[in-house]
C-alpha positions as CSV (number, residue, x, y, z in Angstrom):
1,M,-128.5,-18.6,-53.4
2,T,-125.9,-19.6,-55.9
3,I,-125.5,-23.1,-57.3
4,R,-122.2,-23.4,-55.4
5,S,-123.9,-22.3,-52.1
6,I,-126.7,-24.9,-52.7
7,A,-124.2,-27.6,-53.3
8,A,-122.3,-26.7,-50.1
9,F,-125.5,-26.7,-48.1
10,V,-126.5,-30.1,-49.4
11,L,-123.1,-31.5,-48.6
12,L,-123.1,-30.1,-45.1
13,S,-126.6,-31.5,-44.5
14,G,-125.4,-34.9,-45.6
15,L,-122.4,-34.8,-43.3
16,L,-124.5,-33.7,-40.3
17,S,-127.0,-36.5,-40.9
18,A,-124.2,-39.0,-41.1
19,C,-122.7,-37.8,-37.8
20,I,-125.9,-37.5,-35.8
21,R,-127.0,-41.1,-35.4
22,E,-129.5,-42.5,-33.0
23,E,-127.9,-44.0,-29.9
24,P,-128.0,-47.8,-29.9
25,K,-130.6,-49.1,-27.5
26,N,-129.7,-50.8,-24.3
27,A,-129.2,-54.5,-24.3
28,E,-129.3,-54.9,-20.5
29,C,-132.3,-56.6,-18.8
30,D,-131.8,-56.5,-15.1
31,I,-133.8,-55.7,-12.0
32,V,-131.9,-53.0,-10.2
33,Q,-134.1,-52.2,-7.3
34,V,-137.4,-53.4,-5.7
35,T,-139.8,-51.6,-3.5
36,V,-143.1,-52.7,-1.8
37,S,-145.4,-50.0,-0.5
38,G,-146.5,-50.0,3.1
39,D,-144.9,-51.4,6.2
40,V,-144.3,-54.8,4.7
41,L,-140.6,-55.6,4.4
42,N,-138.3,-56.2,7.3
43,R,-135.1,-55.8,5.2
44,E,-134.0,-54.4,1.9
45,P,-134.8,-56.9,-1.0
46,N,-132.0,-59.3,-2.0
47,I,-131.5,-59.2,-5.7
48,F,-129.5,-62.1,-7.3
49,N,-128.7,-62.9,-10.9
50,T,-132.2,-64.4,-11.6
51,K,-133.9,-64.2,-8.3
52,V,-135.3,-61.6,-5.9
53,L,-135.9,-62.4,-2.3
54,L,-138.4,-60.3,-0.3
55,I,-138.1,-60.7,3.4
56,V,-141.4,-59.6,5.1
57,K,-142.4,-59.2,8.7
58,N,-143.6,-62.4,10.4
59,N,-147.3,-61.4,10.6
60,Q,-147.5,-60.0,7.1
61,A,-150.0,-61.5,4.7
62,V,-148.5,-62.1,1.3
63,T,-151.5,-63.1,-0.9
64,A,-151.7,-59.6,-2.5
65,L,-148.4,-57.8,-2.8
66,A,-147.5,-55.4,-5.6
67,P,-143.8,-55.0,-5.9
68,E,-142.4,-52.1,-8.0
69,F,-139.3,-52.6,-10.0
70,E,-136.5,-50.3,-11.1
71,L,-135.0,-51.8,-14.3
72,S,-132.0,-51.3,-16.6
73,P,-132.5,-48.2,-18.7
74,G,-135.3,-48.7,-21.2
75,A,-136.1,-52.3,-20.1
76,T,-139.6,-53.5,-19.5
77,V,-141.1,-56.1,-17.1
78,E,-144.0,-58.4,-17.5
79,P,-146.3,-58.4,-15.6
80,P,-145.8,-54.7,-15.1
81,S,-144.6,-53.1,-11.9
82,G,-147.3,-52.7,-9.3
83,T,-149.3,-55.8,-10.4
84,L,-151.0,-57.5,-7.4
85,R,-149.9,-61.1,-7.1
86,N,-150.2,-63.9,-4.6
87,F,-146.7,-64.5,-3.1
88,E,-147.7,-67.6,-1.2
89,F,-145.9,-69.1,-4.1
90,P,-142.8,-67.8,-6.0
91,Q,-143.8,-65.5,-8.9
92,T,-142.0,-65.2,-12.3
93,Y,-141.3,-61.8,-13.9
94,I,-139.8,-61.5,-17.4
95,V,-137.5,-58.5,-18.0
96,T,-136.9,-57.5,-21.6
97,S,-134.1,-55.2,-22.7
98,E,-134.7,-51.9,-24.5
99,D,-133.5,-53.3,-27.8
100,G,-135.9,-56.2,-27.5
101,K,-133.2,-58.8,-28.2
102,W,-132.6,-60.1,-24.7
103,H,-134.7,-61.1,-21.8
104,K,-134.2,-62.6,-18.3
105,D,-136.7,-64.6,-16.1
106,Y,-136.6,-63.6,-12.5
107,I,-138.2,-65.6,-9.7
108,V,-139.5,-63.3,-7.0
109,E,-140.0,-65.1,-3.7
110,V,-141.1,-64.1,-0.2
111,Q,-139.7,-65.3,3.1
112,R,-140.4,-64.4,6.6
113,N,-137.8,-63.6,9.2
114,N,-137.7,-67.0,10.8
115,S,-137.2,-69.2,7.8
116,I,-133.6,-70.3,7.6
117,N,-131.8,-73.6,7.5
118,L,-129.3,-74.4,10.2
119,E,-127.4,-77.2,8.4
120,Y,-125.5,-76.8,5.1
121,D,-124.1,-79.7,3.1
122,F,-123.3,-78.0,-0.2
123,D,-125.0,-80.7,-2.2
124,H,-127.1,-78.3,-4.2
125,V,-125.8,-76.0,-7.0
126,R,-127.2,-74.4,-10.2
127,R,-125.1,-73.4,-13.2
128,I,-125.0,-69.7,-13.9
129,K,-124.1,-68.7,-17.4
130,A,-122.0,-65.5,-17.8
131,L,-120.8,-63.3,-20.6
132,G,-123.5,-64.5,-22.9
133,G,-122.8,-68.2,-22.2
134,V,-119.0,-68.0,-22.8
135,C,-118.5,-69.4,-19.3
136,S,-120.5,-70.8,-16.4
137,Y,-120.0,-71.1,-12.6
138,D,-121.7,-72.7,-9.6
139,E,-124.2,-71.0,-7.4
140,F,-124.9,-72.8,-4.1
141,Y,-128.3,-72.9,-2.5
142,E,-130.0,-74.7,0.3
143,P,-133.6,-76.1,-0.1
144,D,-136.3,-76.2,2.5
145,P,-138.3,-79.4,3.2
146,S,-140.7,-78.5,0.3
147,G,-137.8,-78.2,-2.1
148,K,-138.0,-74.4,-2.4
149,D,-134.8,-72.3,-2.1
150,A,-134.4,-71.5,1.6
151,L,-131.0,-69.8,1.2
152,V,-128.8,-68.8,-1.7
153,W,-125.1,-68.5,-0.9
154,A,-123.2,-65.5,-2.4
155,S,-119.7,-65.5,-3.9
156,A,-117.6,-63.2,-6.2
157,N,-117.7,-65.7,-9.1
158,S,-119.6,-63.2,-11.2
159,A,-116.8,-60.7,-10.9
160,F,-114.2,-63.3,-11.7
161,A,-116.0,-64.1,-15.0
162,L,-115.0,-60.6,-16.2
163,T,-111.3,-61.6,-16.1
164,L,-111.9,-64.3,-18.8
165,Q,-109.8,-66.7,-16.7
166,G,-112.7,-69.1,-16.0
167,S,-114.6,-71.3,-18.4
168,T,-116.3,-74.1,-16.5
169,P,-117.3,-74.2,-12.8
170,G,-114.1,-76.0,-11.7
171,T,-111.9,-73.2,-13.1
172,F,-113.7,-70.5,-11.0
173,P,-112.6,-69.6,-7.4
174,T,-115.8,-71.2,-5.9
175,Y,-117.2,-74.5,-7.1
176,Q,-118.8,-77.8,-6.0
177,A,-116.2,-80.6,-5.6
178,D,-116.3,-84.3,-5.0
179,G,-114.8,-86.0,-1.9
180,G,-117.0,-84.5,0.9
181,V,-116.9,-85.8,4.5
182,D,-119.2,-88.7,3.7
183,G,-118.0,-89.2,0.1
184,G,-120.5,-86.8,-1.3
185,K,-120.1,-83.2,-2.4
186,C,-118.5,-80.2,-0.7
187,V,-117.6,-76.6,-1.5
188,A,-114.1,-75.9,-2.8
189,L,-112.6,-72.4,-2.6
190,V,-109.4,-71.7,-4.6
191,T,-107.3,-68.6,-4.9
192,R,-106.9,-67.9,-8.6
193,S,-104.9,-65.6,-10.8
194,T,-106.9,-62.9,-12.5
195,G,-104.5,-62.7,-15.5
196,S,-103.7,-59.6,-17.4
197,F,-107.1,-58.1,-16.7
198,G,-106.5,-58.2,-13.0
199,Q,-102.9,-57.1,-13.3
200,R,-104.0,-53.9,-15.1
201,A,-106.7,-53.3,-12.5
202,K,-104.1,-53.9,-9.8
203,K,-106.2,-56.8,-8.5
204,P,-104.0,-59.8,-9.6
205,M,-105.7,-62.5,-7.6
206,A,-109.1,-63.6,-6.5
207,A,-109.6,-65.7,-3.4
208,G,-112.4,-68.3,-3.4
209,N,-115.2,-67.1,-1.1
210,L,-118.7,-68.1,0.0
211,F,-120.9,-66.2,2.4
212,F,-124.4,-65.4,3.7
213,G,-125.5,-62.3,2.0
214,T,-125.2,-60.7,-1.5
215,F,-122.4,-59.7,-3.7
216,D,-122.6,-56.2,-5.3
217,G,-121.0,-56.8,-8.7
218,T,-121.4,-53.2,-9.7
219,N,-118.9,-52.1,-7.1
220,A,-116.5,-55.1,-7.3
221,M,-113.8,-53.2,-9.2
222,T,-114.0,-49.8,-7.6
223,N,-114.8,-50.9,-4.0
224,P,-114.1,-54.6,-3.5
225,L,-114.3,-54.5,0.3
226,G,-117.7,-52.8,0.1
227,A,-119.0,-55.2,-2.6
228,T,-119.5,-58.1,-0.1
229,H,-122.8,-57.5,1.8
230,F,-122.6,-60.0,4.7
231,G,-125.7,-61.2,6.6
232,I,-129.2,-62.6,6.4
233,P,-132.0,-62.2,9.0
234,F,-131.8,-64.5,12.0
235,T,-134.4,-64.9,14.8
236,Q,-132.7,-67.5,17.1
237,V,-129.8,-67.4,19.6
238,P,-126.8,-69.1,18.1
239,V,-124.5,-70.9,20.6
240,M,-122.2,-73.1,18.4
241,F,-120.7,-73.0,14.9
242,S,-119.4,-76.4,13.7
243,G,-118.4,-78.3,10.6
244,F,-115.5,-79.8,8.7
245,Y,-112.6,-78.3,6.6
246,K,-109.4,-79.2,5.0
247,Y,-106.8,-76.7,3.6
248,Q,-103.7,-76.6,1.5
249,P,-102.0,-73.2,1.1
250,G,-100.5,-72.3,-2.2
251,P,-96.7,-72.5,-2.7
252,T,-95.9,-68.8,-2.8
253,Y,-97.5,-66.0,-0.7
254,S,-97.5,-62.8,-2.7
255,E,-98.9,-59.3,-2.6
256,P,-99.3,-56.8,-5.5
257,D,-96.9,-53.9,-6.1
258,A,-97.8,-50.5,-7.3
259,D,-98.2,-51.8,-10.9
260,G,-100.4,-54.7,-9.9
261,N,-97.6,-57.3,-10.3
262,L,-97.5,-60.1,-7.7
263,V,-94.4,-60.0,-5.5
264,A,-93.4,-62.9,-3.3
265,V,-93.3,-62.3,0.5
266,P,-90.5,-64.6,1.9
267,G,-91.4,-66.6,5.0
268,K,-95.1,-66.0,4.9
269,T,-97.7,-68.8,4.4
270,D,-101.3,-68.3,3.4
271,M,-104.2,-69.1,5.7
272,F,-107.9,-69.4,5.2
273,N,-110.9,-67.7,6.9
274,L,-114.0,-69.5,8.2
275,Y,-116.2,-67.8,10.9
276,A,-119.7,-66.7,11.9
277,V,-121.0,-63.4,13.1
278,L,-124.3,-62.3,14.7
279,F,-125.0,-58.6,14.5
280,E,-127.7,-56.0,15.0
281,T,-129.2,-54.1,12.1
282,S,-130.8,-50.8,11.7
283,P,-132.2,-48.8,8.8
284,G,-129.4,-48.0,6.4
285,H,-127.1,-50.5,8.2
286,E,-128.5,-53.9,7.2
287,W,-125.2,-55.7,6.5
288,L,-121.5,-55.9,7.2
289,N,-118.8,-55.8,4.6
290,G,-115.1,-56.5,4.1
291,T,-114.2,-53.4,6.0
292,N,-115.9,-54.1,9.3
293,V,-117.1,-57.8,9.5
294,L,-114.8,-58.6,12.3
295,A,-113.7,-55.1,13.4
296,A,-113.1,-54.9,17.1
297,D,-114.8,-51.5,17.3
298,N,-117.9,-52.3,15.2
299,P,-120.9,-51.6,17.5
300,M,-123.2,-53.7,15.3
301,I,-121.5,-57.0,16.2
302,I,-123.1,-59.0,19.0
303,S,-121.2,-62.2,19.0
304,T,-118.6,-64.1,16.9
305,A,-117.5,-67.7,16.4
306,V,-113.9,-67.8,15.0
307,I,-111.9,-71.0,14.7
308,P,-108.9,-70.5,17.1
309,D,-106.5,-73.0,15.7
310,R,-106.8,-73.0,11.9
311,Q,-104.1,-75.1,10.2
312,A,-103.3,-76.8,6.9
313,S,-104.5,-80.4,6.6
314,S,-104.9,-82.8,3.8
315,D,-107.6,-84.7,5.8
316,W,-110.9,-83.5,7.0
317,R,-110.7,-81.6,10.3
318,E,-113.8,-81.2,12.5
319,F,-114.3,-77.9,14.4
320,S,-116.9,-76.8,16.9
321,V,-116.6,-73.1,18.1
322,P,-118.9,-71.4,20.6
323,F,-120.4,-68.0,19.8
324,T,-118.7,-65.5,22.1
325,L,-120.5,-62.2,23.1
326,R,-118.6,-59.0,22.5
327,Q,-117.9,-57.0,25.7
328,G,-121.0,-55.3,26.9
329,K,-123.3,-57.0,24.4
330,Q,-126.4,-59.0,25.0
331,I,-129.2,-60.4,22.7
332,D,-132.4,-58.6,23.3
333,P,-135.4,-61.0,23.0
334,E,-137.7,-58.3,21.7
335,K,-135.3,-57.3,18.9
336,L,-134.8,-61.0,18.2
337,S,-138.5,-61.6,17.6
338,E,-138.8,-58.4,15.5
339,G,-136.0,-59.6,13.2
340,K,-133.5,-56.9,14.1
341,Y,-130.5,-59.3,14.1
342,S,-128.6,-60.9,11.2
343,I,-126.1,-63.7,11.0
344,A,-123.2,-64.2,8.6
345,I,-121.1,-67.2,7.7
346,V,-118.0,-66.2,5.8
347,M,-115.3,-68.4,4.3
348,S,-112.3,-67.6,2.1
349,S,-109.3,-69.5,0.7
350,S,-107.0,-66.6,1.6
351,E,-107.6,-64.5,4.7
352,D,-106.1,-61.5,3.1
353,G,-107.7,-62.1,-0.3
354,D,-109.9,-59.0,0.0
355,F,-106.6,-57.0,-0.2
356,F,-105.5,-59.2,-3.1
357,R,-102.8,-60.8,-1.0
358,G,-102.4,-64.6,-0.6
359,A,-101.0,-67.6,-2.5
360,I,-102.3,-68.7,-5.9
361,G,-103.5,-72.3,-5.6
362,S,-104.5,-72.1,-1.9
363,T,-107.5,-74.5,-1.5
364,L,-110.1,-74.6,1.2
365,Q,-112.8,-77.3,1.2
366,V,-115.7,-77.1,3.6
367,D,-118.6,-79.5,4.4
368,R,-121.4,-80.1,6.8
369,I,-121.6,-76.6,8.4
370,Q,-124.1,-76.3,11.2
371,I,-125.3,-73.5,13.5
372,T,-126.6,-74.8,16.9
373,C,-129.1,-72.6,18.7
374,A,-130.4,-72.3,22.2
375,D,-133.6,-74.1,23.0
């Protein structure tokens, strides 16, 4: 080999080593999926930002469960998947990213089918930090008499964080506000602009929402109607849905054009949504979503409670709405005891917000929600 050939070989080797670099390690540290072996769970696990809820069958012992975790690529969990633990008490798991620089503490908690509150006052929130602490928003929860979380409400605040339009909780679509019915706290839902990010994505607004269930942030941009998973297990017969609301629509009802720009719709006024739905579940069909939650032809729906005379009001308005059975539907006592039914409460500051139509500034406040059940 000539000197010139050797020099060319060395140069080529250097270029190749410069181009072939090791891929950066993953910085994510999330629990993606949870499984528990055996006939233990009654529903798919609910995975929240820092919490996992395992809903087990009513007669299931929970002193020695060994959940298995699917994690972000390359991440690890401590204690490891498959470790037997006593879930009479909530257990903490620490997920560490592949690059070792980030970690997240998850509380994994077990509930049985029949553990649910029936009254909701929105007095309890925790601050959730997003985008590495750049912003934070409110997450609502309801405690049981012992102080443990009995219910965590879901919202799309996590998706709104990606728009960079929110900084503190009060600038997000869903937050805790003062001035409740008795002078305490309430939940406030506001339809917000999503800024240039939303316009480019052809989703120029975000309605404030709050609901029973979970929000699938991984599908929020590609399938927003499917990202809302409505419903939690329910083992009683609901007969009445009641509470208080006040509502002020924003000044200009608009809808997006083909380029994602908001275009005013003359003569149209925004309206809110606030309703409850009881439905039957089956394997693979454990929740409702934005495409079918009130659909007239949805065979899963058993009964609904929808406010018939919604209207704008600057004062608190009380409502009390009976659950009405869908035609041909009845509640099966055996299915009820087996935890085959779920219930959803859904509220939104713009009833067409899931289609990105509504009025920026529309504001719904809700307080003292209650589900009354048959004796």
